[in-house]
N, C-alpha and C positions, 0 to 999 in steps of 0.2 A: 213676469220678468224671467228672462232666460240667461243662461250662463254666457252666451255670446254677447249680451248687453254688458255684463260685468267685465268681460275680456276687453271690450272696446273702451269702456270707461276707465279701466286701469291704464290702458294705453294713452288715453287723454291725460291722465294724471302724470304719466311719465313723459309726455310730449314736451320736453324742454330741450335746450341747446345741448347737443352731444349726449342725448339720453340713450341709455342702453336699449337694445332690442328686447322685446318681451314676446317670446314665442308661445304657441299653444301649449307646448310641453311645460314652459315656465308657469303658465296659468294653472295647468292641472296640478302642479306641485304647490305653488305658493298661495293660491286662493283658498284651498281647504286649510292650509296652515294659518292663514289670516283669520278664518272663521274660528278655528280652534283657539287662537290667542285672544280673540275678541270675547269668546265665552269665558275663558279662564280669568281675564281681567275683570269682567263684570260680575262673575260669580263671587269674587272676593267680597264684594259689597252688597251681596244679594239681600242680606238681612238688615242692611243699614240704610240704603237709599232707595226710595220707591222708583226713581228713574231707571236705575239699573235693573230692577225687577221687571219693569215694563219693557226695557230694551231687549231682554233675552226671553220674553214670554213665548216666542215662537220656537224656542229650543226646549220647552218644558213639556213633560208628560205628567198629567195630574190624575190621581186616584186610579193608578194602574193596579188591577186586581191580581192577587197571588194566593196560593193555597199552601200553607205550611205543612210539612210532613216531618214529624219528630222535631218540630221547632225550627226547621230550616227549609229554604227554598232557593232555587237559582234566580239570579237577577236577570232582567230582560237583556237581550243582546245589545240593545241601544243604550243601556245605562252608562252614565258618565259620572254624575255627582248626585248624592242623596240630598233631598231637601226635608221631607217630612215622611213619617210612617204612622199608620193607624192600624190597630189590631182589634179584632173582636174576640173576647174571652168569655168562656162559659164556666160558671162557678160550680165546683163540686160540693160545696157546703155553704151554709149560711155564715157570713162573716161581715162585720161592719154593717153597712146599709144594704149589702147585697144578699139576696136569698139563693137557695139551692136551685141550680139549673138556670139561673138568670144570665142573660147574655148582655155584656156591656162593652162599649168601645173605649179604647185607651190610646194615648199618643206616647209611645215609649221614647226614652232618651237614647242617644247614641253612645255606646261604649267605645272610647278611643284608646289608642295605645297607652298603656301604663295606668289606665283608670280602673281596670277590673279589680286588681288587688286592693286598692284603696277603698273602693266602694263596697267590696264584699267583707272587708274587715270592719267597716263602720256599720254598726247596727242600724243607724238611721238611714243609710243609703243602700242597704241590701235590697234585692228584688223582694217585693211583697205583694199582697193582694191588690194594691192600688199603685204600685210603682214597677214599671217594666223597662227593660232595656233592649236594644238591638245592637248587633255588631256586623260589620262587613268582613267576611273571610273569603278571600279570593273572589270567586264569581257568585258567592252565596250570601244571603242575608240570614242571620241567626237571631232568633228571639231568645232573650234571657228573662226568666220569670220564676215565680215560686209555684212549682207544679203540684204542691200539696193542696192548694186551694182552688186552682183554676187551670184550664187548658184552652188552647185556641179552639174556637167554635168550629163545627164541622162545615165543610165546603169552603168557599172563598172566605178567607178570614184575615187577609192582610191587604192593605192598599198603600201604595207608595207614590210620592211626588218626587220627580227627579229631573235633573238636567240630562237630556239625551244627546247621544252622539249625532252630529249633523249628517244628513244624507250625503252620499258621495256626489261631489260636484266635479264635472269634467267637460272638456270639449274634445271631440275626436281629433287626434293629432294628424290624421290623414288630410292633406291639403285639398284633396279632390272631394272630400265629404261635403254634403249639404248640411250646414249647421242649422238650417231651418227645420230639419227632420228631428222629431223627438228622440229617436234612438241615438242621434249624434250630439245631443244637447241635454242640459239639465234645467228643470224649472227650479228657481231659487225659492226655497220654502220659507225663508225668514222675512219675506216681504208680505205686507198686508195687501191682499188682492194682487194686482199686477203693477202697482205704482212704485216708483223709487222713493222709499222713505228714508228718514235720517239714519236708521240702522244700516241700510244698504250702503249709503255713502260713507259711513264710518268704517265699514268692512272694506270698501274699495280703497280708502286711505290706508287701512291696515295692510292690505295686500301690497300696495306700493311700498310701504315702510319695510316689510319683511323682505321684499325682493331687492330693494336698494341696499338694505343691510347686508344681504348675501353678496351683492355685486361689489360693494365698497369694502368688504372685509374678506379678501381672498384667502383661501386656506392653503394654497399651493406652498408658500414658504414654510408653513408649519409641517405640512406633509413631507416636504423635502428634508427638513431637519430631522424629522422622526425616522425617515429612511436611512439617513446618514448615521444615526445613532444605533441602528440595528446591526 
């Protein structure tokens, strides 16, 4: 499935009486926006409904390997939303059911805004030899753990599942361009194989929605009013 097919299908969705024109430039702006809104809408329900999980599976990257340095590592450039984190820890001493130099894998919980103070003050929720946390700081992921008993194992020691940023989708705005050429077109990666599946049609509808929303809600009066107030 190519971007030119999506462009034509959005035009069909808009092909009503006195429908607005939908240029290549409009497609290049509104279609990626539609994909972005589709991801955000379905991500809200990711852990609730299996349908939404299946719908956005083509936007997922699973078990992406990273190596922590001093408990921190940069996130991939394609990172958008975190789903799960797994870390391999090597014990410095025997504790609980773990022996010295034993390597074990854990699934840390995410520390969100305002949680750190509460969890660190509560003795039962502080980081310990079997309870780990991670937090997202800017473009980095930071592991929070009790370094007196264990440290991340050497080498690749962290694996993340995340929602990735969709690839750039575009059509060359030059009217003389051959849209059949790969350099002037984009293969839509969210389709299974090359067929139009229901996810594809949902995004086509979302693109029509965001485009008409923009057309039917002109910003000129607001901009003019703002200029008069300056």
